[in-house]
VOVO-996666 format. One record per residue (C-alpha): residue in one letter; x, y, z. Coordinates in steps of 0.5 Angstrom, whole numbers, plus 500, padded with zeros to 3 digits. Each point is the difference from the previous one (the first is absolute). Last residue first. Layout:
<sites>
AXYZ/...
</sites>
This chain:
<sites>
I922172735/R498496493/P494497501/Q499493499/Q495499494/Q496493500/T497497492/V496494499/C494503501/H501507497/I501497494/G493496500/G496495505/G496493499/G504496497/S496502493/F503506502/I506499498/T500496493/R495507498/A506505503/D504502493/V504505503/L499508498/T506505502/V498507502/E507505501/R499503506/D500507501/P494502497/F496495505/L493502500/R500502492/R504494498/F495496504/L494502496/G504499494/A501494502/A494498502/L497502493/E506496496/D497494504/R492502499/P500496494/D503494502/D506495500/F499500508/G507504502/C501502508/L504506501/V507500502/V501508502/G507501500/G505506503/N502496506/C494495500/L492500500/Y496494500/H494499496/N494496502/I495507498/Y500497494/S495495501/H498493498/D495497504/A496496495/W494496502/H502492498/G501497495/D507500500/A499508498/E493503500/L498508499/V506501495/T500508499/P505502505/A498504506/Q499507499/V505504505/E496505504/V505506503/V496501507/E503507504/L499499507/R497504505/R506503504/G499499508/R508499501/A499492502/D496500493/R492502500/A495496496/A494500496/R503501493/L504492502/V493498503/G496501493/V505497497/S500494503/E493499499/R500502492/T506494500/V495496503/E494501496/H505499493/D503495503/P494495499/H501501492/A495501496/P500508502/D506500496/P504506503/Q504497505/V504505503/H506499504/A503505504/V506505500/V500504507/V503507501/G501504506/P508498502/R502497494/A498494495/F496497506/A497493497/A492498498/V498493499/I505495497/D504501507/V494500505/H500492501/G493498500/L501492502/T506499497/G499496494/F501494496/G493498496/N494504499/P496495504/P503503504/Y502507502/D505505496/G496500493/T495504504/L504506501/G501502507/R496501506/P497505505/L506506499/W502503507/I504505500/A505500506/K503507504/R506500504/T506496497/G506497503/L500494496/Q501495507/A496504505/H494502494/I499494498/E499498507/A496505502/E496499494/V499493501/R498501507/E495505499/R497496494/T498495504/W504493500/G496494502/P502496494/N507504497/R501496493/E495496497/P495503505/G500507496/L502506503/Q508500498/V497498492/T493501499/E500507503/T505503496/L506504501/L503507499/V505503504/T500507501/G507504505/E504504495/G503495496/D494499495/V499492502/H498494498/I497493503/A498494498/G504498495/G506498505/E496496504/N496500507/V499495506/L501505506/E505497505/S505504497/T507498501/Y506507499/T506498497/R506504500/A503500493/G506498497/A497499494/L502493500/D496500506/A495503497/V499495495/Q500494505/A495504505/A495500494/I502493498/R497496506/G493500499/D502498492/H504494502/E493496503/W496505496/R495495495/A495504497/W495495495/E494499507/Q501507501/G503502507/G498507500/W505503496/G504494501/N501501507/F505505501/T502504507/W503506498/D507501500/V501508500/A507502499/A506505501/L505505497/R503504503/R502508499/G494503497/D496497506/T498494495/L495495498/F499493497/T494496498/P504493501/G498495494/T494495500/D495505497/R505505495/M504494499/W495495497/A504495498/D497493502/D502495506/L508503501/E506496503/R506505498/E505501495/V502506498/T500504494/T503507497/V498503493/D506502496/P501494497/G494499496/L493498503/L498494496/A507497500/R501502508/A493496501/D504493498/A506501504/S496503506/Q495494500/G503495505/P498502506/G493505499/C501507496/V501506504/V501506494/T503505502/V500507496/P504507499/E497506498/F497503493/R502495495/R499495504/V494501501/A497498492/R505493502/A496499506/V493500497/S503497494/A503493504/W493500503/A497500494/A505494498/R499497506/A492499500/A500498493/A506494502/L495498506/D494500496/G503495495/P502496506/D493500501/E499500509/F501508500/T496503505/P500493503/N508500501/P506499496/G504506500/P499508499/W506504501/A499505507/M501508498/W505505504/T500507498/R507505500/E502505506/H494504498/P498508499/A493502503/W495499495/E498494503/P497504506/P505499507/M498495505/R501503507/F505499505/G502505506/D500494506/A493500502/A499500493/A502493499/K497497506/D503495504/M496494504/
</sites>
Protein backbone atom coordinates (compact mmCIF):
# COMPACT_ATOMS: atom_id res chain seq x y z
CA UNK A 1 0.00 0.00 0.00
CA UNK A 2 1.41 3.41 -0.99
CA UNK A 3 2.51 5.75 1.81
CA UNK A 4 2.25 9.52 1.49
CA UNK A 5 5.53 10.43 3.19
CA UNK A 6 7.51 8.20 0.82
CA UNK A 7 6.19 10.35 -2.03
CA UNK A 8 7.28 13.57 -0.32
CA UNK A 9 3.96 14.59 1.27
CA UNK A 10 3.45 15.79 4.85
CA UNK A 11 0.69 17.29 6.95
CA UNK A 12 1.31 21.03 7.40
CA UNK A 13 0.56 22.62 10.78
CA UNK A 14 -2.84 24.25 11.13
CA UNK A 15 -1.31 27.74 11.16
CA UNK A 16 0.09 27.30 7.64
CA UNK A 17 -1.93 29.11 4.92
CA UNK A 18 -5.21 27.49 3.89
CA UNK A 19 -6.87 27.26 0.51
CA UNK A 20 -10.24 26.73 2.20
CA UNK A 21 -12.09 25.10 5.10
CA UNK A 22 -14.38 22.09 4.65
CA UNK A 23 -17.39 21.42 6.89
CA UNK A 24 -20.37 19.05 6.89
CA UNK A 25 -24.00 20.05 7.41
CA UNK A 26 -25.98 18.44 10.26
CA UNK A 27 -28.74 16.16 9.03
CA UNK A 28 -31.32 13.97 10.76
CA UNK A 29 -29.34 11.28 12.61
CA UNK A 30 -29.05 9.82 16.13
CA UNK A 31 -26.95 12.79 17.27
CA UNK A 32 -29.77 15.23 16.43
CA UNK A 33 -32.91 13.09 16.63
CA UNK A 34 -35.11 15.84 18.04
CA UNK A 35 -36.12 18.45 15.41
CA UNK A 36 -35.32 21.20 17.88
CA UNK A 37 -31.84 19.78 18.46
CA UNK A 38 -31.26 19.57 14.70
CA UNK A 39 -32.34 23.18 14.18
CA UNK A 40 -30.06 24.32 17.01
CA UNK A 41 -27.15 22.33 15.57
CA UNK A 42 -27.62 23.81 12.13
CA UNK A 43 -27.63 27.34 13.58
CA UNK A 44 -24.46 26.57 15.54
CA UNK A 45 -22.62 25.03 12.57
CA UNK A 46 -23.66 28.02 10.45
CA UNK A 47 -22.23 30.41 13.04
CA UNK A 48 -18.88 28.64 12.80
CA UNK A 49 -18.96 28.65 8.98
CA UNK A 50 -19.72 32.38 8.87
CA UNK A 51 -16.97 33.13 11.38
CA UNK A 52 -14.41 31.16 9.35
CA UNK A 53 -15.64 32.69 6.08
CA UNK A 54 -14.47 36.11 7.26
CA UNK A 55 -10.93 34.78 6.87
CA UNK A 56 -11.01 32.19 4.08
CA UNK A 57 -13.34 30.31 1.69
CA UNK A 58 -15.63 27.68 3.20
CA UNK A 59 -17.25 24.69 1.49
CA UNK A 60 -20.02 22.85 3.34
CA UNK A 61 -20.96 19.32 2.30
CA UNK A 62 -24.71 18.82 2.64
CA UNK A 63 -26.89 15.76 2.37
CA UNK A 64 -28.94 15.37 -0.82
CA UNK A 65 -31.63 18.04 -1.06
CA UNK A 66 -30.34 20.03 1.95
CA UNK A 67 -28.27 22.73 0.23
CA UNK A 68 -31.04 25.29 -0.21
CA UNK A 69 -32.00 25.26 3.47
CA UNK A 70 -28.32 25.29 4.43
CA UNK A 71 -27.57 28.36 2.32
CA UNK A 72 -30.37 30.24 4.03
CA UNK A 73 -28.37 30.00 7.27
CA UNK A 74 -24.86 29.98 5.83
CA UNK A 75 -25.25 33.06 3.64
CA UNK A 76 -24.46 33.58 -0.04
CA UNK A 77 -20.66 33.50 0.22
CA UNK A 78 -20.37 29.94 1.62
CA UNK A 79 -20.16 27.23 -1.04
CA UNK A 80 -22.26 24.07 -0.71
CA UNK A 81 -21.99 20.68 -2.40
CA UNK A 82 -24.20 17.63 -1.92
CA UNK A 83 -23.03 14.16 -0.95
CA UNK A 84 -24.49 11.39 1.21
CA UNK A 85 -23.67 11.96 4.91
CA UNK A 86 -24.37 10.29 8.24
CA UNK A 87 -23.11 12.93 10.71
CA UNK A 88 -21.48 16.36 10.64
CA UNK A 89 -17.94 16.10 12.04
CA UNK A 90 -15.73 16.90 9.05
CA UNK A 91 -12.55 16.89 11.16
CA UNK A 92 -13.07 13.20 11.80
CA UNK A 93 -14.81 11.85 8.72
CA UNK A 94 -13.12 14.10 6.18
CA UNK A 95 -9.65 13.67 4.73
CA UNK A 96 -6.43 14.75 6.42
CA UNK A 97 -4.86 16.99 3.79
CA UNK A 98 -1.16 16.88 2.92
CA UNK A 99 1.17 18.75 0.59
CA UNK A 100 4.67 18.54 -0.82
CA UNK A 101 4.65 22.27 -1.55
CA UNK A 102 3.52 21.80 -5.15
CA UNK A 103 0.79 19.16 -5.01
CA UNK A 104 -2.15 18.35 -2.77
CA UNK A 105 -2.76 14.92 -1.26
CA UNK A 106 -4.92 13.47 1.49
CA UNK A 107 -5.08 10.55 3.89
CA UNK A 108 -8.32 8.59 3.95
CA UNK A 109 -8.18 6.90 7.36
CA UNK A 110 -10.42 3.94 8.10
CA UNK A 111 -13.48 5.24 9.96
CA UNK A 112 -15.65 3.03 12.19
CA UNK A 113 -17.88 5.45 14.06
CA UNK A 114 -15.43 6.46 16.79
CA UNK A 115 -14.82 2.90 17.83
CA UNK A 116 -18.13 1.44 16.68
CA UNK A 117 -20.24 3.24 19.28
CA UNK A 118 -23.84 2.13 19.35
CA UNK A 119 -25.27 5.55 18.45
CA UNK A 120 -22.93 6.10 15.49
CA UNK A 121 -23.73 5.58 11.81
CA UNK A 122 -20.97 5.53 9.21
CA UNK A 123 -22.19 3.88 6.02
CA UNK A 124 -21.75 7.18 4.16
CA UNK A 125 -19.24 8.90 6.45
CA UNK A 126 -16.84 6.03 5.84
CA UNK A 127 -16.67 7.18 2.20
CA UNK A 128 -16.84 10.95 2.51
CA UNK A 129 -13.08 11.51 2.99
CA UNK A 130 -12.28 10.12 -0.45
CA UNK A 131 -15.11 12.15 -1.99
CA UNK A 132 -13.95 15.42 -0.42
CA UNK A 133 -10.35 14.70 -1.46
CA UNK A 134 -11.59 14.17 -5.01
CA UNK A 135 -13.54 17.45 -4.92
CA UNK A 136 -10.37 19.20 -3.78
CA UNK A 137 -8.28 17.58 -6.51
CA UNK A 138 -6.08 15.74 -4.03
CA UNK A 139 -4.29 12.44 -4.53
CA UNK A 140 -5.70 10.04 -1.94
CA UNK A 141 -3.71 7.64 0.23
CA UNK A 142 -5.84 5.00 1.93
CA UNK A 143 -4.80 3.90 5.42
CA UNK A 144 -5.88 0.75 7.24
CA UNK A 145 -5.44 2.52 10.58
CA UNK A 146 -8.75 3.41 12.24
CA UNK A 147 -8.21 7.05 13.07
CA UNK A 148 -9.83 10.48 12.91
CA UNK A 149 -8.58 14.00 12.34
CA UNK A 150 -9.45 15.06 15.88
CA UNK A 151 -7.14 12.34 17.20
CA UNK A 152 -3.96 13.91 15.80
CA UNK A 153 -2.23 17.29 16.04
CA UNK A 154 1.07 18.16 14.34
CA UNK A 155 3.68 20.89 14.74
CA UNK A 156 4.83 20.86 11.11
CA UNK A 157 8.34 19.92 12.18
CA UNK A 158 7.92 16.19 12.68
CA UNK A 159 5.96 15.89 15.93
CA UNK A 160 2.44 14.51 16.38
CA UNK A 161 0.24 14.35 19.49
CA UNK A 162 -1.81 11.15 20.06
CA UNK A 163 -3.85 9.57 22.86
CA UNK A 164 -3.49 5.95 23.94
CA UNK A 165 -7.24 5.31 24.26
CA UNK A 166 -7.83 6.23 20.60
CA UNK A 167 -5.25 4.71 18.25
CA UNK A 168 -4.33 1.94 20.72
CA UNK A 169 -7.88 1.28 21.89
CA UNK A 170 -9.39 -2.14 21.12
CA UNK A 171 -12.50 -0.42 19.76
CA UNK A 172 -10.48 0.92 16.82
CA UNK A 173 -7.28 -1.04 16.27
CA UNK A 174 -7.33 -4.34 18.17
CA UNK A 175 -3.96 -6.03 18.13
CA UNK A 176 -2.04 -3.00 16.91
CA UNK A 177 1.12 -2.21 18.88
CA UNK A 178 2.33 1.28 19.66
CA UNK A 179 5.18 0.73 17.20
CA UNK A 180 2.83 -0.28 14.39
CA UNK A 181 0.55 2.72 15.00
CA UNK A 182 3.48 5.11 15.04
CA UNK A 183 4.92 3.62 11.85
CA UNK A 184 1.62 4.13 10.00
CA UNK A 185 1.07 7.64 11.37
CA UNK A 186 4.59 8.73 10.41
CA UNK A 187 4.35 7.07 7.00
CA UNK A 188 1.17 8.99 6.17
CA UNK A 189 1.79 12.37 7.87
CA UNK A 190 5.52 12.74 7.39
CA UNK A 191 6.10 12.95 11.14
CA UNK A 192 8.84 11.11 13.05
CA UNK A 193 8.11 11.64 16.77
CA UNK A 194 4.85 10.78 18.56
CA UNK A 195 3.98 12.17 21.99
CA UNK A 196 1.33 9.98 23.62
CA UNK A 197 -1.12 11.34 26.16
CA UNK A 198 -2.70 8.66 28.37
CA UNK A 199 -6.33 9.57 27.72
CA UNK A 200 -8.81 12.28 26.84
CA UNK A 201 -11.25 14.23 29.01
CA UNK A 202 -13.80 12.41 31.15
CA UNK A 203 -16.80 13.72 29.24
CA UNK A 204 -15.45 12.16 26.05
CA UNK A 205 -16.18 8.60 27.26
CA UNK A 206 -19.37 6.64 28.06
CA UNK A 207 -21.67 7.10 29.84
CA UNK A 208 -21.24 10.81 29.18
CA UNK A 209 -23.32 10.98 26.00
CA UNK A 210 -21.72 11.38 22.59
CA UNK A 211 -17.93 11.18 22.63
CA UNK A 212 -14.84 10.03 20.80
CA UNK A 213 -13.10 7.93 23.48
CA UNK A 214 -10.32 10.42 23.96
CA UNK A 215 -9.56 12.78 21.09
CA UNK A 216 -6.48 14.89 21.65
CA UNK A 217 -7.92 18.09 20.15
CA UNK A 218 -9.81 19.02 23.31
CA UNK A 219 -6.81 18.22 25.51
CA UNK A 220 -3.74 19.71 23.81
CA UNK A 221 -2.71 21.40 20.57
CA UNK A 222 0.41 22.95 19.12
CA UNK A 223 0.34 26.74 18.93
CA UNK A 224 3.70 26.81 17.13
CA UNK A 225 6.72 24.52 17.08
CA UNK A 226 7.83 23.86 20.64
CA UNK A 227 4.71 25.42 22.21
CA UNK A 228 1.58 23.51 23.26
CA UNK A 229 -1.68 24.80 24.71
CA UNK A 230 -3.10 22.35 27.24
CA UNK A 231 -6.49 22.06 28.91
CA UNK A 232 -6.39 22.36 32.69
CA UNK A 233 -9.29 21.73 35.07
CA UNK A 234 -8.52 23.72 38.25
CA UNK A 235 -11.51 22.40 40.25
CA UNK A 236 -10.66 19.21 42.19
CA UNK A 237 -14.37 18.31 42.23
CA UNK A 238 -14.14 17.46 38.51
CA UNK A 239 -12.39 14.20 37.52
CA UNK A 240 -10.51 16.09 34.80
CA UNK A 241 -8.53 17.80 37.56
CA UNK A 242 -6.38 14.67 37.80
CA UNK A 243 -6.66 13.81 34.11
CA UNK A 244 -5.29 17.16 33.01
CA UNK A 245 -2.61 17.25 35.70
CA UNK A 246 -1.31 13.97 34.27
CA UNK A 247 -1.46 15.14 30.66
CA UNK A 248 0.35 18.39 31.47
CA UNK A 249 3.03 16.37 33.24
CA UNK A 250 3.52 14.17 30.19
CA UNK A 251 3.78 17.21 27.92
CA UNK A 252 6.27 18.99 30.17
CA UNK A 253 8.49 15.90 30.25
CA UNK A 254 8.33 15.31 26.50
CA UNK A 255 10.72 16.34 23.78
CA UNK A 256 9.63 17.06 20.24
CA UNK A 257 11.09 15.73 16.99
CA UNK A 258 13.88 18.33 17.18
CA UNK A 259 14.79 17.44 20.74
CA UNK A 260 13.21 20.51 22.36
CA UNK A 261 11.37 20.38 25.65
CA UNK A 262 7.87 21.70 25.12
CA UNK A 263 6.68 25.01 26.49
CA UNK A 264 3.23 24.19 27.90
CA UNK A 265 0.68 27.01 28.10
CA UNK A 266 -2.08 26.02 30.52
CA UNK A 267 -5.61 27.07 29.54
CA UNK A 268 -8.17 26.82 32.34
CA UNK A 269 -11.45 25.07 31.63
CA UNK A 270 -14.69 27.05 31.77
CA UNK A 271 -16.24 27.25 35.24
CA UNK A 272 -19.18 24.94 34.50
CA UNK A 273 -18.58 21.39 35.77
CA UNK A 274 -21.63 19.59 34.38
CA UNK A 275 -23.62 19.84 31.16
CA UNK A 276 -26.58 17.77 29.95
CA UNK A 277 -26.39 15.72 33.15
CA UNK A 278 -22.77 14.65 32.57
CA UNK A 279 -19.29 15.87 33.40
CA UNK A 280 -18.58 18.80 31.08
CA UNK A 281 -15.67 18.55 28.68
CA UNK A 282 -15.96 22.17 27.51
CA UNK A 283 -12.53 23.19 26.28
CA UNK A 284 -10.93 26.23 24.71
CA UNK A 285 -8.27 23.97 23.22
CA UNK A 286 -10.78 22.93 20.54
CA UNK A 287 -10.18 26.13 18.55
CA UNK A 288 -9.57 26.52 14.82
CA UNK A 289 -6.78 28.49 13.18
CA UNK A 290 -7.66 29.98 9.81
CA UNK A 291 -5.99 32.58 7.61
CA UNK A 292 -5.48 35.57 9.88
CA UNK A 293 -7.93 34.33 12.49
CA UNK A 294 -8.56 32.16 15.53
CA UNK A 295 -12.13 30.89 15.91
CA UNK A 296 -12.39 30.11 19.60
CA UNK A 297 -15.05 28.15 21.47
CA UNK A 298 -17.20 30.33 23.73
CA UNK A 299 -19.44 29.06 26.53
CA UNK A 300 -21.05 32.22 27.95
CA UNK A 301 -18.62 31.70 30.80
CA UNK A 302 -16.54 34.09 32.94
CA UNK A 303 -13.38 32.46 31.58
CA UNK A 304 -14.25 33.08 27.92
CA UNK A 305 -12.52 36.45 27.85
CA UNK A 306 -9.56 35.14 29.82
CA UNK A 307 -9.07 32.47 27.18
CA UNK A 308 -9.56 34.97 24.36
CA UNK A 309 -6.90 37.23 25.88
CA UNK A 310 -4.49 34.32 26.17
CA UNK A 311 -5.01 33.35 22.52
CA UNK A 312 -4.55 36.98 21.43
CA UNK A 313 -1.17 36.97 23.14
CA UNK A 314 -0.27 33.63 21.56
CA UNK A 315 -1.38 34.76 18.09
CA UNK A 316 -0.79 38.54 17.97
CA UNK A 317 -1.13 38.62 14.17
CA UNK A 318 -4.54 36.89 14.16
CA UNK A 319 -7.98 38.15 15.04
CA UNK A 320 -9.62 36.08 17.80
CA UNK A 321 -13.36 35.48 17.41
CA UNK A 322 -15.45 33.78 20.09
CA UNK A 323 -18.32 31.61 18.81
CA UNK A 324 -20.79 29.96 21.19
CA UNK A 325 -19.93 26.25 21.08
CA UNK A 326 -22.25 24.83 23.75
CA UNK A 327 -24.65 23.29 21.22
CA UNK A 328 -21.74 21.73 19.32
CA UNK A 329 -20.28 20.27 22.52
CA UNK A 330 -23.67 18.80 23.43
CA UNK A 331 -23.38 16.77 20.21
CA UNK A 332 -19.94 15.47 21.12
CA UNK A 333 -17.38 17.95 19.77
CA UNK A 334 -16.34 21.55 19.27
CA UNK A 335 -15.30 24.06 16.64
CA UNK A 336 -12.15 22.17 15.68
CA UNK A 337 -14.22 19.00 15.28
CA UNK A 338 -16.53 20.52 12.65
CA UNK A 339 -13.80 22.08 10.49
CA UNK A 340 -11.07 20.64 8.28
CA UNK A 341 -8.37 22.74 6.63
CA UNK A 342 -7.19 22.33 3.06
CA UNK A 343 -3.64 23.73 2.85
CA UNK A 344 -2.67 26.22 0.18
CA UNK A 345 -0.09 24.90 -2.27
